[in-house]
C-alpha positions, 0 to 999 in steps of 0.5 A: 921417694915421692909417689903420686897416687891417682884415685887416692880416695877410692878403695885401692887408692886409700890403701896405696896411700896408707901403705906408702906412708907406712913405708916412709914415702911422701905421697902426692894424692890426686883425687876429685875431692882431696878433703877426704885424704888423711891429714898428714904432712907427708901427703900433698893433696891435689884436686884434679879430675882425670877427665880434665886434661889441663888439671890432670897435666898440672897434677902429674907435672914432674911426678917420677912415679904414678900408681893408679887406684882409679876405678869406674864408679857406678853410673860413670861414663867410660873413659876415666881409665883411658884418660888417666893412663894417657895423662900418666904417659904424657907426664913421662912418669914410671907407671904402676897400673891396676887392671882387672884379671880377664881384661886386655892381655890377661883375658886368656889367663882368666878363662872363657867363663870369666871373659863371658862374665866380664863382657856381661857385667862390664859391658861398656867399661871393657874398651876403656879398661883395654885402652888404658892397659895398652897405653900404660904398657906402650909407655913402659909401665907395669900393669898389675891384673887382679881378680875380684878385690876385697877389703881383707888383710894383706896376704903374707903369701902374695906373689906377682907372677907372669900371666901364663903362670896364673893358676887355672880356675873356673873363676879368678881368686879374690885378692885383697886391696891391701895385697894388691897395693903392697905388690904395686908398691914393691914394683914402685920401689924396685922395678922388675916388670917394666912394660909387662902385664903381670898378675897378683895372686 
């Protein structure tokens, strides 16, 4: 299967690319600086910035499945996530998106303390994150909400659950990028949650 990964050189994007190759897929890896991508004949490197509408439209042209490893870099202006989601929706691709637990439709599942912390620490990022999630869901994509990300190993006990089934905690549980990437790739290979927000735990 051909999979397109947005933000392919970020922490989650690299893990999506690595695991996709392990599973035998070919990857169209989209990044601002694709020279940082692995040298593998199954990786098509594409230089594009989601904030450049023409470039990202060319990068996603004909993509059957788009997975997002996009994040907001420190000091970066808001708009990256909403632009990426809009581009993926315009490409008519099947979208598998990553979002922070406690944003958008997952806010009630995260609890009041987490919502307050997100408002304090994400500030201007929140509307961008909420807009991106709304665009993806409206396009029939799947949004995976996850707690704070770590660089730990893949959890053999990973589960994808509906938002009401997220365990109630004072703070969301940490989850590794490897675990999130595996859950997103499971959905890319065998769609089960199209048009729904879910959580990885």
